[in-house]
LUMKE-68987 format. One record per residue (C-alpha): residue in one letter; x, z, y. Coordinates in Angstrom, 1 decimal, padded with zeros to 4 digits. Layout:
BEGIN
+------+--------+--------+--------+
! resn !      x !      z !      y !
+------+--------+--------+--------+
!    A !      X !      Z !      Y !
...
+------+--------+--------+--------+
% end
This chain:
BEGIN
+------+--------+--------+--------+
! resn !      x !      z !      y !
+------+--------+--------+--------+
!    M !  025.6 ! -004.5 ! -021.4 !
!    Q !  025.4 ! -004.0 ! -017.6 !
!    I !  027.3 ! -001.1 ! -016.3 !
!    E !  024.1 !  000.2 ! -014.7 !
!    K !  022.4 !  000.5 ! -018.1 !
!    R !  025.5 !  002.0 ! -019.6 !
!    L !  025.5 !  004.7 ! -017.0 !
!    K !  021.8 !  005.3 ! -017.3 !
!    N !  022.3 !  005.8 ! -021.1 !
!    Y !  025.2 !  008.1 ! -020.5 !
!    Y !  023.2 !  010.3 ! -018.1 !
!    K !  020.4 !  010.4 ! -020.7 !
!    R !  022.8 !  011.4 ! -023.6 !
!    W !  024.3 !  014.2 ! -021.5 !
!    N !  020.9 !  015.2 ! -020.0 !
!    I !  022.3 !  014.6 ! -016.5 !
!    I !  019.5 !  014.9 ! -014.0 !
!    F !  020.1 !  014.3 ! -010.3 !
!    E !  018.2 !  016.1 ! -007.6 !
!    E !  016.0 !  013.8 ! -005.6 !
!    E !  018.2 !  014.1 ! -002.4 !
!    E !  021.4 !  013.4 ! -004.3 !
!    S !  019.7 !  010.5 ! -006.2 !
!    F !  018.6 !  009.0 ! -002.8 !
!    L !  022.1 !  009.3 ! -001.3 !
!    R !  023.7 !  007.7 ! -004.3 !
!    F !  021.3 !  004.8 ! -004.2 !
!    K !  021.8 !  004.3 ! -000.4 !
!    N !  025.5 !  004.4 ! -000.7 !
!    R !  025.4 !  001.8 ! -003.5 !
!    L !  023.0 ! -000.4 ! -001.5 !
!    I !  025.3 ! -000.3 !  001.6 !
!    S !  028.3 ! -001.3 ! -000.6 !
!    I !  026.3 ! -004.3 ! -002.0 !
!    L !  025.1 ! -005.4 !  001.5 !
!    D !  028.7 ! -005.1 !  002.8 !
!    R !  030.0 ! -007.2 ! -000.1 !
!    I !  027.4 ! -009.9 ! -000.2 !
!    V !  026.1 ! -010.4 !  003.4 !
!    G !  028.3 ! -008.1 !  005.5 !
!    E !  030.6 ! -010.9 !  006.8 !
!    Y !  027.6 ! -013.2 !  007.4 !
!    L !  025.8 ! -010.6 !  009.4 !
!    T !  028.9 ! -009.8 !  011.4 !
!    K !  029.5 ! -013.5 !  012.3 !
!    N !  025.8 ! -014.1 !  013.0 !
!    P !  024.7 ! -011.6 !  015.6 !
!    S !  021.3 ! -013.4 !  016.0 !
!    V !  020.2 ! -011.8 !  012.7 !
!    D !  021.2 ! -008.4 !  014.1 !
!    R !  019.2 ! -009.0 !  017.2 !
!    K !  016.2 ! -010.2 !  015.2 !
!    F !  016.5 ! -007.1 !  013.1 !
!    I !  016.5 ! -004.8 !  016.1 !
!    E !  013.6 ! -006.6 !  017.6 !
!    I !  011.5 ! -006.0 !  014.5 !
!    V !  012.7 ! -002.4 !  014.2 !
!    N !  011.7 ! -001.7 !  017.8 !
!    Y !  008.3 ! -003.3 !  017.4 !
!    E !  007.7 ! -001.2 !  014.2 !
!    R !  008.7 !  002.1 !  015.8 !
!    A !  006.9 !  001.3 !  019.1 !
!    N !  009.4 !  003.4 !  021.0 !
!    K !  009.1 !  003.7 !  024.7 !
!    P !  010.6 !  000.5 !  026.2 !
!    N !  013.5 !  000.4 !  028.6 !
!    V !  012.0 ! -001.0 !  031.8 !
!    K !  014.4 ! -002.4 !  034.5 !
!    K !  014.6 ! -000.1 !  037.6 !
!    S !  017.3 !  000.6 !  040.2 !
!    R !  020.1 !  003.0 !  039.3 !
!    I !  023.4 !  004.3 !  040.6 !
!    I !  026.4 !  002.7 !  039.0 !
!    S !  030.1 !  003.4 !  039.3 !
!    E !  032.6 !  000.8 !  040.2 !
!    K !  036.2 !  000.4 !  039.1 !
!    V !  038.9 !  001.4 !  041.6 !
!    P !  042.6 !  001.4 !  041.4 !
!    A !  043.9 !  004.3 !  039.3 !
!    T !  045.6 !  007.1 !  041.1 !
!    L !  048.4 !  009.2 !  039.7 !
!    D !  045.8 !  012.0 !  039.0 !
!    R !  043.7 !  009.7 !  037.0 !
!    I !  046.7 !  008.4 !  035.0 !
!    V !  047.8 !  011.9 !  034.1 !
!    A !  044.2 !  012.7 !  033.1 !
!    L !  044.3 !  009.9 !  030.6 !
!    P !  047.5 !  010.5 !  028.5 !
!    N !  046.3 !  008.5 !  025.6 !
!    R !  046.2 !  005.3 !  027.7 !
!    I !  049.1 !  005.6 !  030.2 !
!    D !  052.0 !  008.0 !  030.3 !
!    N !  054.2 !  007.4 !  033.3 !
!    V !  056.2 !  010.5 !  032.7 !
!    L !  057.5 !  009.2 !  029.4 !
!    G !  057.8 !  005.7 !  030.8 !
!    Y !  055.7 !  003.8 !  028.4 !
!    K !  052.1 !  002.6 !  028.2 !
!    T !  049.7 !  003.0 !  025.2 !
!    I !  047.7 ! -000.2 !  025.0 !
!    T !  044.3 !  000.1 !  023.1 !
!    R !  042.8 ! -002.9 !  021.4 !
!    E !  039.7 ! -003.4 !  019.2 !
!    T !  040.1 ! -004.4 !  015.6 !
!    E !  038.1 ! -007.1 !  014.0 !
!    K !  034.4 ! -006.3 !  013.8 !
!    G !  032.8 ! -005.7 !  010.5 !
!    F !  029.5 ! -004.8 !  008.8 !
!    G !  029.8 ! -001.2 !  010.1 !
!    D !  029.3 ! -002.5 !  013.7 !
!    T !  026.0 ! -004.1 !  013.0 !
!    K !  022.6 ! -002.5 !  013.8 !
!    V !  021.6 ! -003.4 !  010.2 !
!    Y !  024.2 ! -001.0 !  008.8 !
!    Q !  023.5 !  001.7 !  011.4 !
!    S !  019.8 !  001.7 !  010.6 !
!    I !  020.2 !  001.6 !  006.9 !
!    D !  022.9 !  004.4 !  006.9 !
!    S !  020.7 !  006.6 !  009.1 !
!    S !  017.7 !  006.2 !  006.7 !
!    K !  016.6 !  009.8 !  005.7 !
!    N !  014.4 !  009.0 !  002.8 !
!    A !  013.5 !  006.2 !  000.4 !
!    H !  010.5 !  005.0 !  002.6 !
!    E !  012.8 !  004.5 !  005.6 !
!    L !  015.4 !  002.8 !  003.5 !
!    A !  012.9 !  000.4 !  002.0 !
!    L !  011.4 ! -000.4 !  005.4 !
!    N !  014.8 ! -001.1 !  006.9 !
!    L !  015.8 ! -003.3 !  004.0 !
!    Q !  012.5 ! -005.2 !  004.2 !
!    I !  013.0 ! -005.8 !  007.9 !
!    L !  016.5 ! -007.2 !  007.1 !
!    F !  015.0 ! -009.7 !  004.7 !
!    W !  012.4 ! -010.6 !  007.4 !
!    A !  015.2 ! -011.1 !  009.9 !
!    L !  017.0 ! -013.4 !  007.4 !
!    E !  014.0 ! -015.7 !  006.8 !
!    E !  015.0 ! -018.0 !  009.5 !
!    K !  018.4 ! -018.4 !  007.8 !
!    H !  016.9 ! -018.9 !  004.4 !
!    E !  018.3 ! -022.3 !  003.6 !
!    E !  021.9 ! -021.5 !  004.5 !
!    I !  022.0 ! -018.1 !  002.9 !
!    N !  019.6 ! -018.4 ! -000.1 !
!    D !  022.3 ! -018.0 ! -002.7 !
!    S !  023.5 ! -014.8 ! -001.1 !
!    I !  019.9 ! -013.4 ! -000.9 !
!    S !  019.4 ! -014.2 ! -004.6 !
!    K !  022.6 ! -012.3 ! -005.5 !
!    L !  021.5 ! -009.5 ! -003.2 !
!    I !  018.1 ! -009.2 ! -005.0 !
!    T !  019.9 ! -009.2 ! -008.4 !
!    E !  022.3 ! -006.4 ! -007.4 !
!    I !  019.5 ! -004.3 ! -005.9 !
!    R !  017.5 ! -004.5 ! -009.1 !
!    K !  020.6 ! -003.3 ! -011.0 !
!    I !  021.1 ! -000.2 ! -009.0 !
!    S !  017.4 !  000.5 ! -009.1 !
!    I !  017.9 !  001.1 ! -012.8 !
!    L !  020.0 !  004.2 ! -012.1 !
!    S !  017.6 !  005.6 ! -009.4 !
!    P !  014.1 !  004.7 ! -010.5 !
!    N !  012.6 !  007.5 ! -008.4 !
!    V !  014.0 !  006.0 ! -005.2 !
!    G !  014.7 !  002.4 ! -006.1 !
!    F !  012.5 ! -000.6 ! -005.3 !
!    E !  010.6 ! -003.4 ! -006.9 !
!    I !  011.9 ! -006.5 ! -005.2 !
!    H !  010.5 ! -010.0 ! -005.6 !
!    Q !  011.4 ! -013.4 ! -004.0 !
!    K !  008.6 ! -015.9 ! -003.2 !
!    G !  010.2 ! -019.1 ! -001.7 !
!    G !  011.8 ! -018.0 !  001.5 !
!    Q !  010.2 ! -014.6 !  001.5 !
!    V !  011.4 ! -011.4 ! -000.1 !
!    I !  008.9 ! -008.6 ! -000.7 !
!    I !  009.7 ! -005.0 ! -001.5 !
!    Y !  007.4 ! -002.7 ! -003.4 !
!    P !  007.7 !  001.0 ! -004.5 !
!    C !  009.5 !  001.0 ! -007.9 !
!    G !  006.9 !  000.8 ! -010.7 !
!    D !  004.0 !  001.4 ! -008.3 !
!    P !  003.0 ! -002.0 ! -006.7 !
!    F ! -000.5 ! -002.0 ! -008.2 !
!    L ! -001.6 !  001.5 ! -007.0 !
!    D ! -003.7 !  000.7 ! -004.0 !
!    D ! -006.6 !  002.6 ! -002.5 !
!    A ! -009.0 ! -000.3 ! -002.6 !
!    V ! -009.2 ! -000.5 ! -006.4 !
!    I ! -007.1 !  001.8 ! -008.5 !
!    N ! -007.1 !  005.1 ! -006.6 !
!    C ! -010.8 !  004.8 ! -005.8 !
!    T ! -011.5 !  004.0 ! -009.5 !
!    L ! -009.6 !  007.1 ! -010.6 !
!    S ! -011.5 !  009.2 ! -008.1 !
!    G ! -014.9 !  007.8 ! -009.1 !
!    L ! -014.2 !  008.3 ! -012.8 !
!    E ! -013.9 !  012.1 ! -012.4 !
!    S ! -017.6 !  012.4 ! -013.2 !
!    Y ! -017.0 !  010.3 ! -016.4 !
!    P ! -014.2 !  012.1 ! -018.3 !
!    K ! -014.6 !  010.0 ! -021.4 !
!    A ! -013.9 !  006.9 ! -019.4 !
!    A ! -011.3 !  008.5 ! -017.1 !
!    K ! -008.9 !  009.7 ! -019.8 !
!    P ! -008.1 !  006.2 ! -021.4 !
!    F ! -007.9 !  004.6 ! -017.9 !
!    E ! -005.3 !  007.2 ! -016.8 !
!    E ! -003.4 !  006.7 ! -020.1 !
!    A ! -003.2 !  003.0 ! -019.4 !
!    L ! -001.7 !  003.6 ! -016.0 !
!    K !  000.8 !  006.1 ! -017.4 !
!    I !  002.0 !  003.5 ! -019.9 !
!    Y !  002.4 !  000.9 ! -017.1 !
!    Q !  004.3 !  003.2 ! -014.9 !
!    S !  006.6 !  004.1 ! -017.8 !
!    G !  007.7 !  000.5 ! -018.1 !
!    E !  007.4 !  000.6 ! -021.9 !
!    I !  006.6 ! -003.0 ! -022.7 !
!    S !  006.2 ! -002.2 ! -026.4 !
!    Q !  003.2 !  000.0 ! -025.5 !
!    Y !  001.3 ! -002.8 ! -023.6 !
!    R ! -001.0 ! -003.3 ! -026.6 !
!    N ! -002.0 !  000.4 ! -026.3 !
!    L ! -002.4 !  000.0 ! -022.6 !
!    L ! -004.8 ! -002.9 ! -023.0 !
!    D ! -006.8 ! -001.1 ! -025.7 !
!    N ! -007.1 !  001.9 ! -023.3 !
!    L ! -008.5 ! -000.3 ! -020.6 !
!    R ! -011.1 ! -001.8 ! -022.9 !
!    F ! -012.1 !  001.6 ! -024.2 !
!    S ! -012.4 !  003.0 ! -020.7 !
!    L ! -014.8 !  000.3 ! -019.6 !
!    E ! -016.7 !  000.7 ! -022.9 !
!    Q ! -017.1 !  004.5 ! -022.5 !
!    L ! -018.3 !  004.0 ! -018.9 !
!    L ! -021.0 !  001.6 ! -019.9 !
!    R ! -022.2 !  004.0 ! -022.6 !
!    S ! -022.4 !  006.8 ! -020.1 !
!    I ! -024.3 !  004.7 ! -017.4 !
!    L ! -026.6 !  002.8 ! -019.8 !
!    K ! -027.1 !  005.9 ! -022.0 !
!    N ! -026.4 !  004.2 ! -025.3 !
!    K ! -023.6 !  004.0 ! -027.9 !
!    R ! -023.1 !  000.3 ! -028.2 !
!    N ! -019.7 ! -001.3 ! -028.1 !
!    L ! -018.6 ! -003.6 ! -025.3 !
!    E ! -019.7 ! -006.9 ! -026.9 !
!    N ! -023.2 ! -005.6 ! -027.5 !
!    Q ! -023.8 ! -004.4 ! -023.9 !
!    K ! -024.5 ! -007.8 ! -022.3 !
!    D ! -028.2 ! -008.0 ! -022.2 !
!    E ! -028.8 ! -004.4 ! -021.2 !
!    L ! -026.0 ! -004.5 ! -018.6 !
!    L ! -027.2 ! -007.7 ! -016.9 !
!    S ! -030.7 ! -006.3 ! -016.8 !
!    W ! -029.4 ! -003.1 ! -015.2 !
!    I ! -027.2 ! -005.0 ! -012.7 !
!    G ! -030.1 ! -007.3 ! -011.8 !
!    K ! -032.2 ! -004.3 ! -010.7 !
!    K ! -029.6 ! -003.2 ! -008.2 !
!    G ! -030.4 ! -005.9 ! -005.7 !
!    L ! -027.3 ! -008.0 ! -006.2 !
!    H ! -027.4 ! -011.7 ! -005.6 !
!    D ! -027.9 ! -013.8 ! -008.8 !
!    N ! -024.6 ! -015.5 ! -008.3 !
!    I ! -022.8 ! -012.2 ! -008.3 !
!    C ! -024.6 ! -011.2 ! -011.5 !
!    N ! -023.6 ! -014.5 ! -013.1 !
!    L ! -020.0 ! -014.1 ! -011.9 !
!    Y ! -019.8 ! -010.6 ! -013.4 !
!    E ! -021.2 ! -011.9 ! -016.7 !
!    K ! -018.7 ! -014.7 ! -016.9 !
!    L ! -015.7 ! -012.5 ! -016.0 !
!    L ! -016.7 ! -009.9 ! -018.4 !
!    S ! -017.1 ! -012.5 ! -021.1 !
!    S ! -013.6 ! -013.8 ! -020.5 !
!    Y ! -012.4 ! -010.3 ! -020.4 !
!    Q ! -013.8 ! -009.7 ! -023.9 !
!    N ! -012.4 ! -012.9 ! -025.3 !
!    Y ! -009.0 ! -011.9 ! -024.1 !
!    Q ! -009.3 ! -008.5 ! -025.7 !
!    N ! -010.6 ! -009.9 ! -028.9 !
!    N ! -008.2 ! -012.9 ! -029.3 !
!    A ! -005.1 ! -012.1 ! -027.4 !
!    V ! -004.8 ! -008.3 ! -027.7 !
!    K ! -005.7 ! -008.1 ! -031.4 !
!    H ! -003.5 ! -010.9 ! -032.6 !
!    Y ! -000.7 ! -011.2 ! -030.0 !
!    E !  002.1 ! -008.8 ! -029.3 !
!    A !  003.9 ! -010.4 ! -026.4 !
!    F !  002.3 ! -009.5 ! -023.1 !
!    S !  003.9 ! -010.2 ! -019.7 !
!    P !  003.9 ! -007.5 ! -017.0 !
!    D !  002.0 ! -009.9 ! -014.7 !
!    E ! -001.0 ! -010.4 ! -017.0 !
!    V ! -001.0 ! -006.7 ! -017.8 !
!    E ! -001.1 ! -005.9 ! -014.2 !
!    F ! -003.9 ! -008.4 ! -013.7 !
!    M ! -006.0 ! -006.8 ! -016.5 !
!    I ! -005.5 ! -003.3 ! -014.8 !
!    Y ! -006.9 ! -004.7 ! -011.6 !
!    L ! -009.7 ! -006.6 ! -013.3 !
!    T ! -010.8 ! -003.5 ! -015.3 !
!    G ! -010.6 ! -001.5 ! -012.0 !
!    I ! -012.9 ! -004.0 ! -010.3 !
!    F ! -015.4 ! -004.0 ! -013.2 !
!    I ! -015.5 ! -000.2 ! -013.1 !
!    R ! -015.6 !  000.1 ! -009.4 !
!    L ! -018.7 ! -002.0 ! -009.1 !
!    L ! -020.4 !  000.0 ! -011.8 !
!    L ! -019.5 !  003.2 ! -010.1 !
!    L ! -020.9 !  002.0 ! -006.8 !
!    L ! -024.2 !  000.8 ! -008.3 !
!    A ! -024.6 !  004.0 ! -010.4 !
!    R ! -024.0 !  006.2 ! -007.3 !
!    S ! -026.8 !  004.4 ! -005.5 !
!    S ! -029.3 !  005.3 ! -008.2 !
!    N ! -030.1 !  008.1 ! -010.6 !
!    D ! -027.6 !  006.7 ! -013.2 !
!    S ! -024.8 !  008.9 ! -012.0 !
!    P ! -024.1 !  012.0 ! -014.1 !
!    E ! -025.0 !  015.4 ! -012.7 !
+------+--------+--------+--------+
% end
């Protein structure tokens, strides 16, 4: 078993709960250690990545630029005795010896990448800086791909210990994309607007909310219940809008007639019918007789249900079919 999972189980047995700030600091420190170990030396020896990182950071922050202008500068002059005495750490003529300073070998701590990540004050800033690092590394993808893959694996491991501040991280070819942990599907265009619209339909809202809670919990064993809740939510909404008590399979004719009266193009009505028919087939064949569901297909079904519901809500709102 991975040490991360062992620690998580230990914390659970002993009911150890970290405050959000402490949990964030622990995650950040673990992340910095991983970066130092896997890509620290590479970043130190390839300053072009650091420059690209800062270029993107500055663009994102849109800080006031440094524009060239004349300025007063100081020039080096031969050191006088007064100056020598004023710098005892460098030269001490009284004791008859000189202290020579030299710079040790540069490391990950000298990079702008480290400085930005270390100064991150919250999970959002940390995720943004990490995402920018991966963007800066894209041009070096071929020569550092193995290290990036290791980095992704290690970040996923430490996210187990800090689910409230960790990340969902995915690699697609030469690109690495970071999502909020457990939340990549919650977008305003579909899910949040659907939740808001269902407030007037409590019988449909409750199962939809339950489905989202199951998905966020990460309990794969509950995916069957999640999919059942999605189906039931859509079924309850149709019953409310069409004012009948039919199940989902028996709503086709009345639903298409209702949609057709809303001024939608025939092709849109046909598309809705075909998608809904495939949706029903999946629910009847796969969900009832199949226990293994991938997170990707479950997320797709959440989106698809949200799209079905969203259109129904918009059409109902434009007529007298909305509840009082």
